[in-house]
N, C-alpha and C positions, 0 to 999 in steps of 0.2 A: 109466811116464812116463819121459819124456825129461830129461837130465841133461847138465851139461855143465859144464868149467872155463871159466867167463865171463871171468874174469881173464887167464887164458892165450891163449883165442881171441881177446879185444882185444888184448892183446899182441901176438900174432902177426899181427894185422890191420894194427895200425899200424904194426909193423915193415916188413912188405911194403908197403905204400901207397908208402912211399920205396926200395924195392929193386927188383932186377932178378927177384928170383928169383919162386916162385908164393907165391899166398894160401892160406892153409890155415886149417882150423877143426879143434880137436881136441875130440872127443864121448866121454863115460862110454856109449856106446851099441855096439850087436854092429855088426858088419859089415854082417850082413845088414838090419838096420832101418836103417841109414845108405842102403843101396842101395836098400831099399823106399822110403824118404824119397825118393831122389834119382829113381828112376822116376817117382815121382808129381809131384815137382816139375817135372819136364821135361813131362809130360802136362799138368798143368796150365796150362804156358805154351803149350800148342796145337802141341807139337813132338813128334819121335818119335826115340828112340833108334836112330842106324843100324846102330853096332855096339858092342860091348864086346870089348877087348883084355884078355886075362887073363895082363898082364903078369908078376905074380907066379907064375902057377903055369909059366910059360914059363920063369923065372929058376931056380926051382926045379928043375924036368924036366932042364935043361941047366947045372947045376951042375957035377956030376961031370964031364961033355964038355968042359967049359972050365978042369978043374984048379982048381976050388973048393970049399971044404966049407962056406961062409959061405949062411946062411940070411937073407935081406935083408927079405923080409915074409912074414908071415904068411898075409894075402891081399892083392892089390891089382890092381886092375881101374880101366881108362878108358873112360867112356863118352862115346862121339861122337854128336854130334848138331849139326842146322843147322837155322835159320829163314830161309826163302827170302828173306821183306819184311826181315829185319834183312842178310842177305848181301847182296842187293840192294842196299840202302841204303849198305853200307860199301864195296862195291866199286864202286859210281858216284863214288864221292866218292875211292877210288883202288883200279885194278884189282888192283894188288898186295896188296891185302889178301885176295887169293882163297890165299894162304900160309897164313890162319889158319882157314881151313875144312876140314874140320868144326872144331866147338867141341870141346873137350875138357873134362871135369870126373874126376878120379881120387878112387879110394877106397881107403885103404890101411890094414893094420894091421901094428905092427912085432911081433917076437916076444917082444920084452923088455917089452911095453905090452898085454899081452891085453884088458885092459879100456878100451881107448881105440881109436876110431877117428879116422882124419882125413881129410877132403874138401878138395879143393882145386881150384885151377887155375891158369894162366899169367896172368900179367899182359899185357895188352894194351897197344898202344904208343900214346901219346899221340894225339888224332884222333879220327877216326870209330869207330875201333876199342874205346874207351874206352866206348862205347854196349853193345858185345857184351860187355865186361866187368862193365858193371853187370848184364846178364843173368844172366851166369854166377857173379855174387856173390848174387843173388837167388835162384838156383836151389840154389846150395851152401848158404845159411843156412837156406833153408827144409828141406830135405833133413836139415841136422843140428838142426834143430829149436831154430834162434836168432831166428827173425822168429814 
């Protein structure tokens, strides 16, 4: 059964609603379970994950080469996908919205919190892109078992 820190997730979401930073949800689930939930949530929206960036692996692999001994993440992946219909809609509203496509959701774990997984996405600017943000929130919340 999926469990989560409801108060923490709501506090973070409420804080992020008025901030420039990302919207995040922290859950007591394995990284793999959240990723599985994310893959299913994206597919459930009729979308396809275009790419997965294994950012955590890259940072760990290259830390010695850049003179660091810090492990930032236990695991951290960024999932990229797009919606043809929604992308067309937001780019017809403003062609410069192309800068936000594809849309990304990240999943990560910190070394000091092995029983928690964080899922999130960057906030979108006001206007047409708020519809993309709503889609990202729906997917992230479903993946985290919050809906």
